C-alpha positions in Angstrom: 0.0 0.0 0.0 1.4 3.4 -1.0 2.1 5.9 1.7 1.0 9.4 0.7 1.3 12.7 2.5 -0.4 16.0 1.5 1.3 19.3 1.9 -1.1 22.3 2.1 0.5 25.8 2.1 -1.5 28.6 3.7 -1.2 32.3 3.7 -3.9 34.4 5.4 -6.4 31.7 4.6 -10.2 31.9 4.4 -10.6 29.2 7.1 -14.0 28.1 5.9 -12.6 27.3 2.4 -9.5 25.8 3.9 -11.7 23.5 6.0 -13.4 22.2 2.9 -10.0 21.6 1.3 -8.7 19.8 4.4 -11.9 17.7 4.7 -11.7 16.7 1.1 -8.2 15.4 1.5 -7.6 14.2 5.1 -9.1 10.8 4.7 -7.3 10.1 1.4 -3.8 10.5 2.7 -1.7 9.1 5.6 -0.9 12.5 6.9 -1.7 16.1 6.0 0.9 18.7 6.8 -0.3 22.4 6.8 2.6 24.8 6.4 1.5 28.3 7.3 3.2 31.3 5.7 1.0 33.8 7.5 3.1 36.5 9.3 2.5 36.1 13.0 0.8 32.8 12.2 -2.9 32.1 11.6 -4.2 31.2 15.0 -7.4 29.7 13.6 -5.4 26.8 12.2 -5.3 25.4 15.7 -8.8 24.1 15.1 -7.4 21.5 12.8 -5.2 19.9 15.5 -8.2 17.9 16.7 -8.0 15.8 13.5 -5.7 12.9 14.1 -3.4 12.8 11.1 -2.9 16.6 10.7 0.4 18.3 11.5 0.8 22.1 11.4 4.1 23.9 10.8 4.0 27.7 11.6 6.7 29.7 9.8 5.5 33.0 11.5 6.4 35.0 8.3 5.9 34.7 4.6 8.9 32.8 3.2 7.2 32.0 -0.1 5.4 29.0 -1.5 8.5 27.1 -2.6 10.1 27.3 0.9 6.9 26.2 2.6 6.4 23.3 0.1 10.0 22.2 0.8 9.3 22.2 4.6 6.5 19.7 4.0 8.3 17.7 1.4 11.3 17.2 3.6 9.1 16.1 6.5 7.4 13.6 4.2 10.7 12.2 2.9 12.0 11.8 6.4 9.0 9.6 7.2 9.5 7.4 4.1 6.6 8.3 1.9 6.0 7.1 -1.6 4.0 10.1 -2.8 3.6 13.8 -1.9 0.5 15.7 -2.8 0.9 19.5 -3.0 -2.1 21.8 -2.5 -3.1 25.4 -2.3 -5.4 26.4 0.5 -8.5 26.8 -1.7 -8.5 23.7 -3.8 -11.3 21.2 -3.0 -10.9 17.6 -4.1 -13.2 14.7 -5.1 -13.3 12.0 -2.5 -11.6 9.5 -4.8 -8.9 12.0 -6.0 -5.8 10.3 -4.7 -6.9 6.8 -5.8 -7.5 8.0 -9.3 -4.4 10.1 -9.6 -2.1 7.3 -8.4 -3.2 5.3 -11.5 -0.9 7.7 -13.4 2.2 6.1 -11.8 2.0 2.7 -13.4 4.8 3.8 -15.7 7.9 3.8 -13.5 9.3 7.0 -15.0 6.5 9.2 -14.0 7.8 11.9 -11.6 4.5 13.8 -11.1 0.8 13.8 -12.1 -1.9 16.5 -11.9 -5.5 17.0 -12.9 -7.3 19.0 -15.5 -8.6 22.3 -14.0 -11.7 24.4 -14.4 -11.0 28.1 -14.0 -13.3 29.1 -11.1 -13.6 32.6 -12.4 -14.6 31.8 -16.0 -16.0 28.2 -15.6 -13.9 27.1 -18.6 -11.9 23.9 -18.6 -8.2 24.7 -18.9 -5.6 23.0 -21.1 -2.5 21.0 -20.7 0.9 22.1 -22.2 3.0 19.7 -24.2 6.3 20.1 -26.0 5.3 21.1 -29.5 7.5 20.7 -32.6 8.1 24.4 -32.1 7.6 25.8 -28.6 4.7 25.1 -26.3 1.6 23.3 -27.5 -1.8 23.6 -25.8 -4.0 20.6 -25.8 -7.6 20.3 -24.7 -8.3 16.7 -23.9 -11.7 15.4 -22.7 -10.3 12.2 -21.2 -7.2 10.2 -20.8 -3.7 10.5 -19.3 -1.3 12.7 -21.3 2.4 13.3 -21.1 2.8 17.0 -20.6 5.6 19.6 -20.0 4.3 21.2 -16.9 1.6 21.2 -14.2 0.0 23.7 -11.8 1.3 22.9 -8.2 -2.1 22.5 -6.6 -3.3 18.9 -6.8 0.0 17.7 -8.2 1.2 14.4 -6.8 5.0 13.8 -6.8 6.8 10.5 -6.9 9.0 10.8 -3.8 11.7 8.4 -5.0 12.7 10.8 -7.7 13.0 13.9 -5.6 16.6 13.3 -4.6 17.7 13.4 -8.2 15.3 16.1 -9.5 15.7 18.3 -6.4 13.3 20.3 -4.2 11.3 23.4 -5.2 13.5 26.4 -6.1 13.1 28.6 -3.1 14.7 31.7 -4.6 11.7 32.1 -6.9 9.5 32.7 -3.9 6.2 32.3 -5.8 5.1 32.0 -9.4 6.8 29.6 -11.9 7.9 27.4 -9.0 5.8 24.5 -10.2 6.6 24.9 -13.9 10.4 25.1 -13.2 10.3 21.9 -11.2 8.4 20.1 -14.0 10.8 21.4 -16.6 13.7 20.1 -14.5 12.1 16.7 -14.2 11.5 16.5 -17.9 15.1 17.5 -18.7 16.3 14.6 -16.5 14.2 12.2 -18.6 11.2 11.8 -16.3 7.6 12.0 -17.3 4.9 14.5 -16.2 1.3 13.3 -16.6 -1.8 15.3 -17.0 -4.9 13.3 -16.0 -7.9 14.6 -17.9 -10.1 11.9 -16.3 -9.9 14.0 -13.1 -11.3 17.6 -13.3 -11.3 20.0 -10.3 -12.0 23.7 -9.9 -9.1 26.1 -9.3 -8.9 29.8 -8.3 -6.0 31.1 -10.5 -5.4 34.8 -9.7 -7.9 37.2 -8.3 -10.1 37.5 -11.5 -10.0 37.1 -15.2 -10.5 39.8 -17.9 -11.1 39.3 -21.6 -8.5 40.7 -24.0 -9.7 40.1 -27.6 -10.1 36.3 -27.7 -7.9 35.6 -24.7 -8.8 35.4 -21.0 -6.0 37.1 -19.0 -5.6 36.2 -15.3 -5.2 39.3 -13.2 -3.3 39.3 -10.0 -2.1 41.8 -7.4 0.7 44.2 -8.2 3.1 42.2 -6.0 2.2 38.9 -7.8 2.7 40.6 -11.1 6.2 41.5 -10.0 7.0 37.9 -9.2 5.4 36.6 -12.4 7.4 38.9 -14.6 10.7 38.6 -12.6 10.7 34.8 -12.5 9.7 34.5 -16.1 12.5 36.7 -17.3 15.0 35.0 -14.9 14.1 31.5 -16.2 14.3 32.7 -19.8 17.7 34.3 -19.4 19.5 32.5 -16.6 18.2 29.0 -16.4 18.9 26.0 -18.7 15.9 23.8 -17.8 14.3 24.7 -21.2 16.0 24.7 -24.6 17.1 28.0 -26.2 14.0 28.2 -28.4 11.5 27.8 -25.6 13.5 30.2 -23.4 13.2 32.8 -26.2 9.4 32.2 -26.3 9.2 32.5 -22.6 11.1 35.8 -22.7 8.8 37.3 -25.4 5.6 36.2 -23.6 6.8 37.6 -20.3 7.9 40.8 -21.9 4.5 41.2 -23.5 2.8 40.7 -20.1 4.6 43.7 -18.6 2.3 45.9 -20.5 -0.7 43.6 -20.7 -0.9 43.2 -17.0 -0.6 46.9 -16.5 -3.2 47.9 -19.2 -5.8 45.5 -17.8 -5.3 46.4 -14.1 -7.3 49.0 -12.2 -4.1 50.9 -11.4 -1.9 51.2 -14.5 1.0 53.1 -13.0 1.4 51.0 -9.9 1.3 47.8 -11.9 3.7 49.2 -14.5 6.1 50.1 -11.8 5.9 46.6 -10.3 6.3 44.8 -13.6 9.2 47.0 -14.8 11.0 46.3 -11.5 10.3 42.6 -11.9 11.7 42.8 -15.4 14.9 44.5 -14.2 15.4 42.1 -11.3 14.9 39.2 -13.7 17.5 40.6 -16.0 20.1 41.0 -13.2 19.1 37.7 -11.5 17.9 39.3 -8.3 15.6 36.7 -6.7 14.1 36.0 -3.3 11.4 38.0 -1.4 10.7 41.5 -2.7 12.0 43.9 0.0 9.0 46.2 -0.2 6.5 43.5 0.4 4.3 43.8 3.5 
């Protein structure tokens, strides 16, 4: 029988939604570890201690999603798990989620597997991204398990035995592109990433979505836009987890988003300032937590 731990990262959570997330997972895993990034800690999380297989790690400050995920992953590895499930605080899972997702690991080279998502803002089923002949290729499967290039972190189950070779999450990125970068690293090392279209769950990506011609653009806070731009530029220029052509595409897409995010936001100047700062920091390779963040 496989031993599976879930790692749920929290930051100033809506406790009612978090409770739904926890209740949907707690009976599907051997242990659920909540890693709290809330500055000064979220006292309401103490309510979860009454549940037998829940552990809470308070970081007492915001160290970023990658650092928090690594806290939980290291704990799971120390206790000899086979699989680690990563989750955001607002994802709610079907009661047979883990059982269905573990079917993806019948191939021994599968490093991670994740579900197909419905965007909670638009109600639209999202896509998987594969390696295309040129660049990134979006696919919109209705069913089946598909070898993909990347996954969203929430709901992703990682095969623990491959973590020592692939490595942990890249903490310097802090937030945004953390999940993608790990998947790219795994693929580069010859492992498979699987998108399971037989499992579909809702996901809150960003704060809202706005239509721009035919595209739905996810809008985030000014600070999140900073990290999205900075890390995209950094990975395009300073990382070798993608080939040169895909790095060039990543750079162009991220550069475009500097202006797109600002144009579609409610505060053009603030967002432009944040995204331009992110662009500059990505260029010079300045990572970690943004000093001005509160």
